[in-house]
N, C-alpha and C positions, 0 to 999 in steps of 0.2 A: 306458292302453296296457299290454298284457302285455309282459314282458321277451322280447326275441328273442335266441336263442342263435346264437353264431358260434363254431364249434368249431375250435380250432387255427389261428386266422387270423393271430395275431401271437405272436412270442416274448415281446414285452413291449408294454404299452400306450404306452410311450414312443415306439414306432414306428408307432402306429396313427394313421390320419387323423382329424383333429378332426371331430366331428359338426357339422352345420350349425346345428342348433337349440341355442342357449345353454341350459346346464343339463342337457343329456343326460348320463346316467350310464352308464359302462362299467365292468364289474368282471371281472377276469381271474384264473383259477387256472391251474395247470399243464395242465389238461385242457380247459377251456372258458371262454368268456366270455359275459357277458350285457350287453345294451344296453337301456336303458329311458329313455323321454322323461320330462321333468318334468311331473307332473300331480298334482293334489290327492290325497293318500293313496297315491301310487305307492310301491311297496315291493319290495325283493328281500330274501330271507332266505338265510343261508349256514350250513353246519354239516356234521356227519358223516353224518346220515341222508339219503341221496339222495332218498328218497321223501317227506321232510317239508320239504325246502328247495328254493329255486330254483337254488342254486349249491352243489355238493358240494365240501367241502374236508376233507382228513384222514380219508378214508373208512375207513382201516384203523388209525386212531389213537384209542384210547379216551379219551385225555385231552382230545380235542376234543369239545365237547358236540354232541348231535344237532341242536339248533338253537342255534348259538353266537351269532348276531347278526343284526341287520337294518339296512338302510339305507332310510330313509323320506323322502319329499319332503313338506315342510311349510313354509309361510310363505316360499317363495322359496329354500329351502335344502334340501340333503340332510343328514340327521341319522343318525349312527351310534349304535346301541344295542347293548349287550352283554347277552345273555341266558344266557351260558354260565357255567361254573364258574371258568374262568381268565380273566385280563385279556386285552384286545386291545391290542397295542402299535402305536401310530400312528407314522408315519415320523419325526416330529419328537420322538420319545421320550416322548410322552404315553402313559400307561397308562390305559385305560378299563376300569373294573371293572363287574361285574354289579351292577345296581341303581343305578348312577351316572346323573346327568343325561345325556341324549344329547349327543353331540359334533357340532357343525356341521363339515362337510367343505368346504374351500375349493375354488374352481374350479382346475382343473389336475390335476396328478399327485400321488397319495398312495399310500403303501404301508401295508398292515395285516399284522401278524404274529401268529400264534397259536402258542404254544409247546406242543409235544406231548411224546411219549415220547423219552427219551434226548436231551433238549435240542434235538430237531428243531424247526425253525420252519417253519410252513406260511404261504405268502405269498398275499395277495390284493392285486392291483394295482387301484387305483381311478383313473378319469379322469373329471372333470367338465368338459364342454365349455364354453369361453367363446364359442363361435360363430365363432372366427377360423380358418376352414379353411385359410388361407394357411400356417399353421404346418406343414402336412404337405408343402408343396411344397419341393423342393430349391432352396436359394438359396446356392450355393457362393461367389459373389463378393460377396454383400451384407455390409456391415459388421457385426461382432459387436455385439450389444446388450449393454451392460454391465449388471451387476446393479443393482437399486435400492438405493443406499446411503442409510442414514439419517444425517441431519445431527445430530451429537452436540455438546453443549457441551463445553468442555475438562474441566469437572468430571465430566460423564457419561462422557467417553471414558477419563479416568484411572480412575474408579471401576470401570467395567465391564471394563477391561483387567485390573485387579488381581483382580476377582471371577472372571473367566473364564480366568485364566492357564493352568489345566490343559488347557483346550480348545485354547488357542492353542499350547500346547507339545506337542500331539498325544498326550496321555496315552491309553492304550488304554481305560480306564474313567474318564473325567473326571467330576468333580463340582465344583460351584461352591465357592469358599471360603465359610465362614460369614460372617455380617455382622461378627462379632467379629474373625475372622482378617483380613478385608479392612480393617477399621478400623485394626488394629494395623500392617499393612503400609503403609497410607496415611499413618499418623502417622510412620512411619520415613522415608517418601519426602518428606513435607512437615512437618517438625517444627515449623515456625512456625504451623501451622494446628491447629485442634481437630477431630479425627476420632473419631467414636463410631459404635457399631453403629446407633444411631438415625439418624444423618446418612446412613449408607450406605443404610439401608432407605428413607429418604425419597427419595434420588436414584433408586434402582431403581424404586420405586413410581411416581414421577412419569414416568419414561421408559417404563415398561410401559403406563401409561395413555395416553400420547401415541401409542405405536405401535398400541395396541388401537383407539384412535379413528380411526387411519389405515387400519384394516382388517386388521391382523395377528391371526390367530386363536390361541387357546390362551393368552391373557395375562390372562384374568379368571377368578375363582374359579368363576363359574357355567358356564364353558365346560369345565372339567376335572373337576369333581366332587370329592367328599371321599373320603379325606383328601387335601388339597392337597400337603402336604410341600414338596419342592423343585421341583415341576412348573412353576410359573409362572416361577421364575428360570431353570430349564433351558430352557424354551421361549424366553424372552427372549434368552438367550445364543446359542442356535442361530440365531435370526433375525439377530442381529448378526454372527455368524461367517459364516453362509452368504451374507449380503448384502455381505460384506467391509467392513462398517462398523467392525469391529475385526479386525485381522490379526496373524499371528505376529510381524511386524516391530515391532509395538507393544511387545512384551516387551523388545526391545533398546533401544527408546526409554526404557522404564522404568529399565533398568540404567544407561543413559548420562546421562539427565537427566530426572528425574521432574517438574521444575518447568515444562518447556515441552512443550505437547501436540504430537503429531504433526500433520502437515498434514492438513486435512480432505479 
């Protein structure tokens, strides 16, 4: 199916009605949006050269490549590829570089950012339908659906709270603590236990694998491409923070009593 254009229909795909066919892809820029049904080898391209792509973005910004990226349907998923000179930043802080393995996009709403001249960021909104058209209907009196919280062991909760403390403290540019830093703080909190960087790494890796097996994207090396750096840990932290599995109040718990975990 060829992409079908809908110009200036919505200010944001967050307000767009869900397409009835599961897997339908919608992509929106400030001037236009395209909708395409899932089909083998279905693809949309985006970039600066309006004549060479399906969706034009950053038309007057020479830092944006003429064909900067594609989103292709294959094996039941939509895959994002970067063909441009600069990385594409995905909403959960993943950076996809040119030549890296394609990144699978999860059902639901995702934002893609391309950084251009003078630190300007060009936005593509992506919405992959799960087929639940009811989401578009007003439901003012229905009970609020709580976020899916992940059940953490006391050891995992303690370790990830320490590792992610800058995120929980609302730092403007947060980074995870290093494994060595986390181990040192955990040893201060629990001097009766042996804490090493290797133990911290084991806890983080085990939790990351469990969440990945449960369907959380961006927690495996083959999903984010090389160099991996801090990406896997950052993605894990964002999932825990956004699902409220760890919360800012946990920092107060650490200060008051590191031996007793907060309530699950």
